[in-house]
C-alpha positions in Angstrom: 29.2 8.1 -13.7 31.6 5.3 -13.0 31.6 6.2 -9.3 27.8 5.8 -9.1 27.9 2.4 -10.8 30.7 1.3 -8.5 28.6 2.3 -5.4 25.5 0.6 -6.8 27.5 -2.6 -7.5 29.0 -2.6 -4.0 25.6 -2.1 -2.5 24.2 -5.1 -4.4 27.2 -7.3 -3.6 26.8 -6.5 0.1 23.0 -6.9 0.1 22.7 -10.2 -1.7 24.3 -12.4 1.1 21.9 -10.8 3.6 18.8 -11.9 1.7 17.5 -15.0 3.5 15.2 -17.8 2.5 11.5 -17.0 2.3 10.0 -18.6 5.4 6.7 -20.3 6.0 4.9 -17.4 7.6 1.7 -19.3 8.5 0.2 -17.7 11.6 2.7 -14.8 11.7 1.9 -11.1 11.9 3.8 -8.4 10.1 3.8 -4.7 10.9 4.1 -2.5 7.9 2.1 -1.3 4.9 1.1 -1.9 1.3 -0.3 1.5 0.4 1.3 4.8 1.6 -2.2 6.4 2.2 -2.8 3.8 4.9 0.7 3.3 6.4 -0.4 2.0 9.8 -0.9 -1.6 8.8 -0.6 -5.3 9.6 -0.4 -8.5 7.5 -1.4 -11.8 8.8 -0.6 -15.1 6.9 -3.5 -17.5 7.2 -1.5 -20.2 5.5 1.6 -20.4 3.1 -0.5 -19.0 0.2 -3.0 -16.5 1.6 -2.6 -13.4 3.7 -4.8 -10.6 5.0 -3.7 -7.0 4.9 -5.4 -4.1 6.9 -4.1 -0.5 6.9 -5.3 2.8 8.3 -4.3 6.3 7.5 -5.3 9.6 9.1 -4.6 13.3 8.4 -5.5 16.4 10.3 -4.7 19.7 8.5 -4.6 23.0 10.4 -7.0 25.4 8.6 -6.7 28.3 11.1 -9.6 28.2 13.5 -10.3 24.4 12.9 -8.8 21.3 11.4 -9.7 19.4 8.2 -9.6 15.7 8.9 -9.5 12.8 6.4 -9.0 9.1 6.8 -8.2 6.0 4.7 -9.0 2.3 5.3 -7.2 -0.2 3.2 -7.7 -4.0 2.9 -6.3 -6.7 0.7 -5.7 -10.4 0.3 -2.2 -11.3 -1.0 -2.2 -14.7 -2.7 1.2 -16.3 -3.4 1.3 -17.5 -7.0 5.0 -18.4 -7.2 7.2 -18.8 -4.1 11.0 -18.8 -4.4 13.8 -19.2 -1.9 14.0 -15.4 -1.2 10.8 -13.9 -2.6 7.1 -14.5 -3.2 5.3 -13.4 -6.4 1.7 -12.6 -5.4 -1.5 -11.3 -6.8 -3.4 -9.0 -4.5 -7.0 -7.9 -4.8 -7.6 -4.9 -2.6 -9.8 -2.0 -1.7 -9.2 1.5 -0.2 -12.0 3.5 1.3 -11.3 7.2 1.7 -13.2 10.0 3.5 -11.6 13.2 2.4 -12.3 16.7 3.8 -13.7 19.0 1.1 -11.7 22.0 2.5 -8.4 20.1 1.8 -9.2 17.9 -1.2 -12.2 19.5 -2.8 -13.6 23.0 -3.4 -12.9 24.2 0.1 -16.4 25.6 0.5 -17.5 23.4 3.4 -16.5 20.7 5.8 -18.4 18.0 3.9 -16.6 14.8 2.9 -15.7 13.3 -0.4 -16.0 9.5 -0.5 -13.5 7.6 -2.7 -13.4 3.9 -3.2 -10.6 2.3 -5.1 -10.7 -1.4 -6.2 -7.3 -2.7 -7.2 -5.8 -5.9 -8.6 -2.0 -5.8 -8.2 0.6 -8.4 -9.0 3.8 -7.9 -7.1 6.7 -9.3 -5.2 7.7 -9.5 -1.6 11.5 -10.0 -1.1 12.7 -11.3 2.3 15.8 -10.0 4.0 16.5 -12.4 6.8 13.8 -13.9 9.0 11.8 -10.9 9.9 12.0 -8.1 7.3 10.6 -7.8 3.7 10.2 -5.2 1.0 7.5 -5.3 -1.6 6.5 -3.6 -4.8 3.4 -4.0 -7.0 1.7 -2.7 -10.0 -1.7 -3.3 -11.6 -5.1 -2.0 -12.4 -7.6 0.0 -10.4 -11.2 1.3 -10.5 -11.8 4.6 -8.7 -15.3 5.6 -7.7 -15.5 9.2 -6.4 -18.6 10.6 -4.7 -18.5 14.4 -4.0 -20.5 16.1 -1.3 -24.2 16.6 -2.2 -23.7 20.4 -2.3 -21.2 20.0 -5.2 -22.9 17.2 -7.2 -25.4 14.3 -6.9 -23.4 12.2 -9.4 -20.4 10.1 -8.7 -17.7 9.4 -11.2 -15.9 6.1 -12.1 -12.4 6.1 -13.5 -10.3 3.1 -14.6 -6.5 3.1 -14.9 -3.2 1.5 -14.1 -1.1 2.0 -11.1 2.6 1.3 -10.5 4.8 1.4 -7.5 7.9 3.5 -7.7 10.8 3.7 -5.2 8.6 6.0 -3.0 5.8 3.4 -3.1 7.7 0.4 -1.7 5.9 -1.3 1.1 7.6 -3.2 3.9 6.7 -5.7 6.7 8.5 -6.7 9.9 7.3 -10.1 11.0 7.1 -11.4 14.5 
């Protein structure tokens, strides 16, 4: 146990001097992602307070004689509420549109698509390491609207809940 704590302490001591000041990112693009379902993403900072996020995800699953394909489109607007020297605390409204193959994510009976729309409000933090790299984590609330294929049901469902980022849900951006 003491060995683990020593390694963690050393990692923190070595990392803290690397953390740079948060820069004015106005007009800069960052490659990275906010949500792991849409990991091919960009962030553009309109000014020092407002950014625009866009992400895309795609999946093709081999089902034997054909493939089951699904995709995700994610968008959000991070708004910096409290900037510091090395990090920005932000609030981010966002939306994820998903088109999911029924053979992979549903009953498996046909190649029809499920439609899922998630509306999120997430406070979070983006921590800068030097001039170009940042890590971010967020948590918050979401509303999920799920519409199954017509052959399964004509009714959609709406769910409300919380979401939280764990170590596997950290986002990153590399700014140019």
